[in-house]
DOVO-99555 format. One record per residue (C-alpha): residue in three letters; x, z, y. Coordinates in nm, 3 decimals. Each point is the difference from the previous one (the first is absolute). Layout:
ALA	X	Z	Y
...
***
This chain:
UNK	1.801	2.099	3.348
UNK	-0.215	0.084	-0.300
UNK	-0.078	0.341	-0.139
UNK	-0.018	0.084	-0.373
UNK	-0.379	0.008	0.032
UNK	-0.011	-0.352	0.148
UNK	0.221	-0.141	-0.272
UNK	-0.210	0.177	-0.267
UNK	-0.307	-0.181	0.137
UNK	0.191	-0.327	-0.026
UNK	0.089	0.078	-0.361
UNK	-0.362	0.078	-0.085
UNK	-0.112	-0.334	0.142
UNK	0.253	-0.177	-0.221
UNK	-0.161	0.149	-0.310
UNK	-0.318	-0.195	0.074
UNK	0.188	-0.328	-0.054
UNK	-0.012	-0.114	-0.363
UNK	0.310	-0.212	0.060
UNK	0.191	0.299	0.136
UNK	-0.091	0.217	-0.300
UNK	0.116	-0.264	-0.246
UNK	0.317	-0.069	0.195
UNK	0.098	0.366	0.020
UNK	-0.128	0.150	-0.324
UNK	0.086	-0.264	-0.257
UNK	0.343	0.060	-0.157
UNK	0.291	-0.221	0.091
UNK	-0.125	-0.110	0.342
UNK	0.289	0.165	0.188
UNK	-0.241	0.129	0.264
UNK	0.151	0.349	0.020
UNK	0.117	0.178	0.201
UNK	-0.243	-0.050	0.289
UNK	0.180	0.020	0.333
UNK	-0.247	0.064	0.281
UNK	0.113	-0.051	0.357
UNK	-0.072	0.302	0.219
UNK	0.109	-0.150	0.330
UNK	0.257	0.152	0.237
UNK	-0.079	0.133	0.349
UNK	0.087	-0.231	0.285
UNK	0.169	0.108	0.323
UNK	-0.329	0.052	0.184
UNK	-0.136	0.226	-0.272
UNK	0.323	0.200	0.005
UNK	-0.025	0.049	0.378
UNK	-0.373	0.061	0.048
UNK	-0.152	0.119	-0.328
UNK	0.216	0.292	-0.089
UNK	-0.271	0.214	-0.161
UNK	-0.134	-0.292	-0.207
UNK	0.353	-0.087	-0.111
UNK	0.069	0.361	-0.101
UNK	-0.321	0.010	-0.205
UNK	0.091	-0.331	-0.164
UNK	0.345	0.126	-0.097
UNK	-0.142	0.329	-0.130
UNK	-0.250	-0.178	-0.224
UNK	0.269	-0.206	-0.167
UNK	0.242	0.292	-0.016
UNK	-0.264	0.201	-0.185
UNK	-0.034	-0.283	-0.253
UNK	0.372	-0.060	-0.039
UNK	0.101	0.283	-0.238
UNK	-0.300	0.003	-0.237
UNK	-0.146	-0.349	-0.002
UNK	-0.189	-0.180	-0.127
UNK	0.269	-0.263	0.019
UNK	0.294	0.019	0.231
UNK	0.050	-0.063	0.372
UNK	0.283	-0.212	0.132
UNK	0.149	0.112	0.333
UNK	0.219	-0.175	0.253
UNK	0.193	0.117	0.306
UNK	-0.124	-0.170	0.319
UNK	0.156	0.032	0.346
UNK	-0.225	0.021	0.305
UNK	0.095	-0.008	0.367
UNK	0.002	0.352	0.139
UNK	0.053	0.166	-0.338
UNK	0.317	0.197	-0.051
UNK	0.019	-0.085	-0.369
UNK	-0.153	-0.256	-0.237
UNK	-0.346	0.088	-0.126
UNK	-0.076	-0.008	-0.374
UNK	-0.331	-0.188	-0.045
UNK	-0.193	-0.094	-0.318
UNK	-0.001	-0.376	-0.068
UNK	-0.149	-0.044	-0.349
UNK	-0.206	0.187	-0.255
UNK	0.115	-0.092	-0.351
UNK	-0.230	0.045	-0.300
UNK	0.192	-0.063	-0.317
UNK	-0.283	-0.010	-0.256
UNK	-0.381	-0.027	-0.028
UNK	-0.042	0.376	-0.045
UNK	0.159	0.057	0.343
UNK	-0.230	-0.264	0.147
UNK	-0.304	0.189	-0.133
UNK	0.139	0.335	0.116
UNK	0.042	-0.137	0.352
UNK	-0.363	-0.115	0.013
UNK	-0.132	0.329	-0.133
UNK	0.227	0.234	0.199
UNK	-0.117	-0.151	0.329
UNK	-0.364	-0.043	-0.114
UNK	-0.015	-0.372	0.068
UNK	-0.347	-0.159	-0.015
UNK	-0.134	-0.023	-0.359
UNK	0.302	0.190	-0.131
UNK	-0.219	0.173	-0.262
UNK	-0.126	-0.332	-0.137
UNK	0.350	-0.150	0.008
UNK	0.136	0.298	-0.194
UNK	-0.276	-0.042	-0.260
UNK	0.083	-0.372	-0.038
UNK	0.370	0.074	-0.027
UNK	-0.041	0.266	-0.268
UNK	-0.239	-0.223	-0.198
UNK	0.254	-0.283	0.009
UNK	0.274	0.240	-0.107
UNK	-0.206	0.087	-0.309
UNK	-0.121	-0.349	-0.088
UNK	0.293	-0.234	0.059
UNK	0.248	0.161	-0.243
UNK	-0.259	-0.024	-0.279
UNK	-0.125	-0.358	0.038
UNK	0.156	-0.338	-0.067
UNK	0.225	-0.114	0.287
UNK	-0.187	-0.327	0.042
UNK	-0.296	0.198	0.141
UNK	0.199	0.204	0.253
UNK	-0.038	-0.250	0.283
UNK	-0.377	-0.024	-0.044
UNK	-0.049	0.377	-0.013
UNK	0.212	0.046	0.313
UNK	-0.168	-0.276	0.199
UNK	-0.361	0.059	-0.100
UNK	-0.051	0.373	0.017
UNK	-0.371	-0.044	0.069
UNK	-0.044	-0.136	-0.352
UNK	0.087	0.329	-0.165
UNK	0.069	0.290	0.239
UNK	-0.348	0.140	-0.069
UNK	0.054	0.003	-0.377
UNK	0.144	0.273	-0.222
UNK	0.363	-0.072	-0.084
UNK	-0.067	-0.020	-0.373
UNK	-0.263	-0.270	0.058
UNK	0.248	-0.211	0.197
UNK	0.262	0.028	-0.273
UNK	-0.257	-0.087	-0.266
UNK	-0.095	-0.313	0.196
UNK	0.365	-0.110	0.012
UNK	0.036	0.053	-0.376
UNK	-0.315	-0.202	-0.064
UNK	0.125	-0.279	0.227
UNK	0.305	-0.037	-0.224
UNK	-0.219	-0.040	-0.311
UNK	-0.267	-0.236	0.133
UNK	0.057	-0.370	-0.066
UNK	-0.195	-0.316	0.090
UNK	-0.311	-0.030	-0.217
UNK	0.073	0.326	-0.184
UNK	-0.363	0.117	0.023
UNK	-0.102	-0.280	-0.234
UNK	-0.351	-0.017	0.142
UNK	-0.062	0.376	-0.027
UNK	-0.109	0.211	0.299
UNK	0.290	0.163	0.181
UNK	-0.135	0.347	-0.075
UNK	0.076	-0.059	-0.370
UNK	0.372	-0.050	0.062
UNK	0.188	0.315	-0.099
UNK	0.362	-0.023	0.111
UNK	0.169	0.302	0.153
UNK	-0.249	0.279	-0.055
UNK	-0.252	-0.143	0.247
UNK	-0.371	0.081	-0.018
UNK	-0.276	-0.262	0.000
UNK	-0.051	0.021	0.378
UNK	0.367	-0.040	0.095
UNK	-0.018	-0.373	0.076
UNK	-0.306	0.052	0.216
UNK	0.154	0.285	0.199
UNK	0.344	-0.159	0.045
UNK	-0.083	-0.369	0.014
UNK	0.190	-0.068	0.325
UNK	0.313	0.190	-0.104
UNK	0.019	-0.166	-0.342
UNK	-0.049	-0.344	0.152
UNK	0.277	0.062	0.254
UNK	0.239	0.129	-0.268
UNK	-0.067	-0.303	-0.220
UNK	0.052	-0.229	0.300
UNK	0.355	0.138	0.013
UNK	0.058	-0.096	-0.364
UNK	-0.174	-0.336	0.018
UNK	0.080	-0.119	0.354
UNK	-0.352	0.027	0.142
UNK	-0.179	-0.178	-0.285
UNK	-0.239	0.293	-0.052
UNK	-0.133	-0.006	0.356
UNK	-0.038	-0.375	-0.023
UNK	-0.201	0.012	-0.323
UNK	-0.162	0.344	0.019
UNK	0.087	0.293	-0.226
UNK	-0.272	-0.064	-0.257
UNK	0.072	-0.372	-0.023
UNK	0.376	0.057	-0.025
UNK	-0.039	0.250	-0.282
UNK	-0.270	-0.205	-0.172
UNK	-0.260	0.276	0.026
UNK	-0.378	-0.034	-0.009
UNK	-0.287	0.046	0.046
UNK	-0.014	0.339	0.179
UNK	0.237	-0.145	0.254
UNK	-0.227	-0.303	0.039
UNK	0.206	-0.306	0.086
UNK	-0.167	-0.248	0.232
UNK	0.091	-0.366	0.003
UNK	-0.107	-0.282	0.226
UNK	-0.221	-0.266	-0.159
UNK	-0.006	-0.332	0.189
UNK	-0.176	-0.312	-0.129
UNK	0.197	-0.314	0.084
UNK	-0.309	-0.219	0.002
UNK	-0.342	0.049	0.157
UNK	-0.290	0.084	-0.230
UNK	0.193	0.191	-0.265
UNK	-0.088	0.339	0.150
UNK	-0.236	0.106	0.279
UNK	0.290	0.122	0.215
UNK	0.329	-0.134	0.135
UNK	0.194	0.307	-0.110
UNK	-0.078	0.348	-0.129
UNK	0.179	0.308	-0.128
UNK	-0.071	0.088	-0.361
UNK	0.146	0.264	-0.231
UNK	0.200	-0.111	-0.301
UNK	-0.232	0.217	-0.210
UNK	-0.289	-0.225	0.094
UNK	0.202	-0.312	-0.074
UNK	0.058	0.122	-0.355
UNK	-0.371	-0.033	-0.075
UNK	-0.124	-0.255	0.255
UNK	0.073	-0.366	-0.066
UNK	0.053	-0.218	0.305
UNK	-0.180	-0.338	0.004
UNK	0.295	-0.237	0.012
UNK	0.229	-0.209	-0.214
UNK	0.326	0.130	0.141
UNK	0.134	0.335	0.118
UNK	0.304	0.009	0.229
UNK	0.169	0.343	0.004
UNK	0.206	0.058	0.315
UNK	0.232	0.300	0.029
UNK	-0.035	0.063	0.375
UNK	-0.318	-0.011	0.208
UNK	0.190	-0.125	0.301
UNK	0.047	-0.336	-0.176
UNK	-0.371	-0.079	0.031
UNK	0.063	-0.223	0.303
UNK	0.228	-0.224	-0.210
UNK	-0.268	-0.088	-0.254
UNK	-0.157	-0.344	0.038
UNK	-0.371	-0.072	0.041
UNK	-0.192	-0.137	-0.176
UNK	0.124	0.042	-0.356
UNK	-0.288	-0.084	-0.236
UNK	-0.102	0.263	-0.253
UNK	0.269	0.248	0.110
UNK	-0.013	0.363	0.112
UNK	0.309	0.186	0.124
UNK	0.054	0.371	-0.070
UNK	0.262	0.152	0.226
UNK	0.183	0.335	0.012
UNK	0.006	0.127	-0.359
UNK	0.363	0.110	0.021
UNK	0.102	0.168	-0.325
UNK	-0.357	0.102	-0.084
UNK	-0.054	-0.283	-0.247
UNK	-0.159	0.162	-0.304
UNK	-0.338	-0.144	0.105
UNK	0.129	-0.345	-0.101
UNK	-0.091	0.092	-0.357
UNK	-0.364	-0.066	0.095
UNK	-0.151	-0.226	-0.270
UNK	-0.158	-0.240	0.250
UNK	0.345	-0.093	0.136
UNK	0.087	-0.149	-0.339
UNK	-0.243	-0.277	0.089
UNK	0.158	-0.082	0.334
UNK	0.302	-0.196	0.110
UNK	0.214	0.267	0.168
UNK	0.313	-0.035	0.212
UNK	0.219	0.268	0.155
UNK	0.186	-0.041	0.328
UNK	0.226	0.281	0.119
UNK	0.323	0.064	0.185
UNK	0.305	-0.175	-0.143
UNK	0.199	0.317	-0.063
UNK	0.048	0.241	-0.286
UNK	-0.318	0.191	0.095
UNK	-0.214	-0.311	0.011
UNK	0.135	-0.112	-0.338
UNK	-0.058	0.350	-0.139
UNK	-0.364	-0.020	0.106
UNK	-0.025	-0.343	-0.160
UNK	0.135	0.150	-0.324
UNK	-0.252	0.286	0.009
UNK	-0.283	-0.244	0.071
UNK	0.100	-0.220	-0.296
UNK	-0.018	0.300	-0.232
UNK	-0.372	0.012	0.074
UNK	-0.057	-0.375	0.035
UNK	0.265	-0.200	-0.191
UNK	-0.134	-0.341	0.107
UNK	0.047	0.088	0.368
UNK	0.204	-0.263	0.183
UNK	0.271	0.080	0.260
UNK	-0.043	-0.183	0.328
UNK	0.285	-0.056	0.247
UNK	0.213	0.242	-0.201
UNK	0.277	-0.219	-0.136
UNK	0.365	-0.075	0.074
UNK	-0.084	-0.329	0.173
UNK	-0.228	0.174	0.250
UNK	0.262	0.268	0.069
UNK	0.282	-0.250	0.052
UNK	-0.212	-0.217	0.230
UNK	-0.069	0.298	0.226
UNK	0.312	0.212	-0.058
UNK	0.073	-0.009	0.374
UNK	-0.305	0.227	0.043
UNK	0.118	0.255	-0.257
UNK	0.098	0.356	0.093
UNK	0.174	0.283	-0.187
UNK	-0.206	0.198	-0.251
UNK	0.112	0.364	0.049
UNK	-0.119	0.130	-0.338
UNK	-0.067	-0.211	-0.308
UNK	-0.299	0.050	-0.227
UNK	0.064	0.171	-0.330
UNK	0.071	-0.208	-0.311
UNK	-0.293	-0.171	-0.170
UNK	-0.095	0.005	-0.365
UNK	0.150	-0.284	-0.208
UNK	-0.198	-0.323	0.025
UNK	-0.206	0.134	0.290
UNK	0.081	-0.316	0.197
UNK	0.020	-0.369	-0.089
UNK	0.358	-0.111	-0.059
UNK	0.032	-0.169	0.340
UNK	-0.117	0.309	0.189
UNK	0.215	0.232	-0.213
UNK	0.305	-0.208	0.087
UNK	-0.100	0.002	0.368
UNK	-0.038	0.379	-0.007
UNK	0.356	0.036	-0.127
UNK	0.121	-0.239	0.272
UNK	-0.179	0.183	0.282
UNK	0.156	0.331	-0.103
UNK	0.344	-0.155	0.058
UNK	-0.071	-0.125	0.354
UNK	0.067	0.180	0.327
UNK	-0.317	-0.160	0.135
UNK	-0.231	-0.011	-0.297
UNK	-0.342	0.061	0.160
UNK	-0.219	-0.289	0.116
UNK	-0.325	0.150	0.126
UNK	-0.302	-0.216	-0.068
UNK	-0.136	0.006	0.356
UNK	0.307	-0.193	0.119
UNK	-0.081	-0.303	-0.212
UNK	-0.145	-0.288	0.207
UNK	-0.375	-0.044	-0.044
UNK	0.036	-0.370	-0.105
UNK	0.231	0.107	-0.285
UNK	-0.256	0.256	-0.115
UNK	-0.284	-0.253	0.025
UNK	0.191	-0.259	-0.205
UNK	0.076	0.251	-0.276
UNK	-0.363	0.112	-0.020
UNK	-0.122	-0.360	-0.008
UNK	0.235	-0.081	-0.289
UNK	-0.112	0.312	-0.188
UNK	-0.365	-0.101	0.038
UNK	0.072	-0.335	-0.162
UNK	0.156	0.152	-0.311
UNK	-0.212	0.035	-0.316
UNK	-0.128	0.345	-0.090
UNK	0.143	0.131	-0.329
UNK	-0.175	0.336	-0.017
UNK	-0.277	0.128	-0.225
UNK	-0.369	-0.081	0.017
UNK	-0.195	-0.211	0.245
UNK	0.143	0.005	0.353
UNK	-0.248	-0.244	0.151
UNK	-0.177	0.091	0.320
UNK	-0.138	-0.245	0.256
UNK	0.287	-0.100	0.229
UNK	-0.174	0.083	0.326
***
């Protein structure tokens, strides 16, 4: 048998579960009413625990007329009793407000904090886009310490931000929904999480600054890895894209790779070649004059996001060559493709070569239109890079460096 206080403690524990909050506070889940089992006294309790049974019945009788919720009763017959005994079997809470009242009325652990969370949600959720409701319910730690108006401003900003929208400017210069210059700095985690909802996790994968195309206050670090000994005095090193804009690398060829985790697929040695990995959407640095004198290839995921990054890169470096980003590569490895939850936004006309533009349209039509680059076999990658190295350079200026 459980008392109202014991069940209130149980309810308070449920609040700590992000899954429970989403399941019971999102509309349309059919989670209400809650029907909590009280437990009925057995024969031994009826015979030997008379005072405890009377107290139990009195507690639930006191709750019965006023709530919160309602109590369901049932007549039970016990040996030795002249008549059937009415006992409480279930406590029924028909809506979230009754759930909160039950926790607070019986002073369950952390009831004050739970009430504060509940009232904050009641203010925020009706005023923000429904696509963010699940995140705000599940990840209270992201925003419970913030003023309500700041949370709502972050959700409005998240609806206006688009990939590459910073255009190389620092984030503090983006004025969107009445934010001040420090808003991105103060609410970085919340904005990133909200944008992850819109763009299926792409922001966490690329980083907020890279995704929005912001620099240089949000310095973006990339991984520089020479593919042949002697080109650089290190095997790999992190460098900011700001430095790469003004610092020429001593090589004939630059291989841009979308994801750092594809480093292990790159062959060694590749004469005169340095790989730069992890730029994401932060590609404005490709306008660096020294890159006009290099043979440059881009290898990214075969999905709409990878092709979008290729298009952005070609705006800065038109002679850039796609690598392993064609229909033939996708079809040869289509068995490794997975669904792409959210497609990249449309590109400017002529942002892509005709073959890649046609592929982009095709990928949008597929249920499984994402082929992540790290799933390509290393020999396939090596063969494509070898073929690229054999092609003549058609860029500007003198691209000759000793092929060490």
